[in-house]
C-alpha positions in Angstrom: 10.4 -12.6 -22.9 11.2 -9.0 -21.4 7.5 -8.2 -21.5 6.8 -11.5 -19.6 9.3 -10.7 -17.1 8.0 -7.0 -16.5 4.5 -8.1 -16.3 5.8 -10.7 -13.6 7.3 -8.0 -11.6 4.5 -5.6 -12.0 1.9 -8.4 -10.6 4.4 -9.2 -7.7 4.6 -5.6 -6.8 0.9 -4.9 -6.8 0.6 -8.1 -4.7 3.3 -6.8 -2.3 1.3 -3.5 -1.9 -2.2 -5.2 -1.3 -0.9 -7.0 2.0 -1.9 -4.7 5.1 0.8 -2.7 6.5 0.4 -4.3 9.9 1.2 -7.7 8.8 4.8 -8.9 8.2 4.8 -11.1 4.9 8.4 -12.2 5.8 7.4 -13.9 8.8 4.4 -15.5 7.1 6.5 -17.4 4.9 8.8 -18.4 7.4 6.3 -19.7 9.6 4.8 -21.8 7.1 1.5 -20.0 6.3 0.1 -19.4 3.1 -1.8 -16.3 2.0 -5.5 -17.4 1.4 -7.2 -14.0 1.0 -6.4 -10.5 0.5 -9.3 -8.4 0.4 -9.9 -4.8 2.0 -12.1 -6.3 4.7 -10.4 -9.4 5.6 -6.7 -10.9 5.2 -6.4 -14.7 5.4 -3.6 -17.1 6.3 -3.6 -21.0 6.6 -1.4 -23.8 7.0 -1.4 -27.7 8.0 0.7 -29.0 10.6 0.8 -32.8 12.1 -1.6 -31.8 15.0 -4.3 -29.5 13.4 -5.0 -27.2 10.4 -5.1 -23.6 10.9 -6.9 -21.2 9.4 -6.2 -17.3 10.3 -8.4 -14.4 9.4 -7.3 -10.8 10.1 -10.0 -8.0 9.8 -9.2 -4.4 10.2 -10.1 -3.0 13.4 -13.3 -1.3 13.3 -16.1 -0.8 15.7 -16.4 -4.6 16.6 -15.3 -5.9 19.6 -13.7 -9.4 20.3 -17.0 -10.7 21.5 -18.9 -9.5 18.8 -16.3 -11.1 16.4 -16.5 -14.5 18.5 -20.4 -14.1 18.1 -20.4 -13.4 14.4 -18.2 -16.5 13.6 -20.8 -18.7 15.8 -23.7 -17.2 13.7 -21.9 -17.8 10.4 -21.2 -21.5 10.8 -22.3 -23.7 7.9 -25.4 -25.6 8.5 -23.8 -29.1 8.6 -21.3 -28.0 11.4 -22.5 -28.6 15.1 -22.1 -26.1 17.6 -21.1 -28.0 20.6 -20.5 -25.0 23.5 -18.3 -22.0 24.4 -15.5 -22.9 26.3 -14.1 -20.9 29.2 -10.7 -19.6 28.7 -8.6 -16.6 30.3 -6.9 -15.6 26.9 -9.4 -15.9 24.2 -13.4 -16.2 23.3 -13.3 -20.0 22.4 -16.3 -21.6 20.5 -16.3 -25.3 19.9 -17.8 -27.1 17.0 -17.9 -30.5 15.3 -17.9 -31.2 11.7 -18.0 -35.1 11.0 -15.0 -36.4 13.0 -13.2 -33.1 13.0 -13.4 -30.8 15.9 -13.0 -27.1 15.0 -12.3 -24.4 17.8 -12.4 -20.7 17.0 -10.2 -18.7 18.9 -10.7 -14.8 19.4 -8.3 -13.1 21.6 -9.9 -10.9 24.3 -7.2 -8.3 24.0 -6.0 -7.8 20.8 -2.1 -7.1 20.0 -2.5 -4.5 17.5 -4.8 -1.5 17.4 -5.0 -1.9 13.6 -6.9 -5.2 13.4 -8.9 -8.3 15.0 -7.8 -11.8 14.9 -9.8 -14.9 14.5 -8.3 -18.2 14.4 -10.0 -21.6 13.4 -8.2 -24.5 14.8 -9.2 -28.0 13.2 -8.0 -31.1 14.7 -9.2 -34.8 15.4 -8.7 -34.6 18.9 -11.5 -33.2 21.4 -9.6 -30.7 23.5 -10.3 -29.5 27.0 -8.7 -28.2 30.0 -4.7 -27.8 29.6 -4.3 -29.2 26.0 -6.9 -26.5 25.0 -5.1 -23.8 26.8 -1.8 -24.8 25.4 -3.5 -24.7 21.6 -5.0 -21.3 22.3 -1.7 -20.0 23.7 0.5 -21.4 20.8 -1.9 -20.5 18.2 -2.3 -17.0 19.4 1.4 -16.2 20.1 2.2 -17.5 16.8 -0.1 -15.7 14.6 0.4 -12.3 16.8 4.1 -12.5 16.0 3.2 -12.1 12.5 1.8 -8.6 13.1 4.0 -5.5 13.3 
């Protein structure tokens, strides 16, 4: 039993060191997110609300620009997902997709809060958002995700 408890603490300790130092894990849990990916090239989070399912990818800062990340997301879409259009927004590059009955929006902030990483948010909902509703979704999602960074 002692070996099991020791092993559990060693695993939990190793997991806590793997999380990037620019991410606040306490805030992640209190905001209702679950860690989905924890690699050296990407840190992923996700949660489901009544309005939408939200998936967040946090990339270590490199030579990429926010526009290049938005373009890469557009280029890597699955074949069965239909790209509808880029959508104008003051705060983020927004790409709109449709997957069956679900609308998928990709938000990449034009100005990154942290100099350590880039953020990309997938916002999936049954609603076709435009205008003020889309701007509200972009602002609330990015404000929440940026609050998770140190």
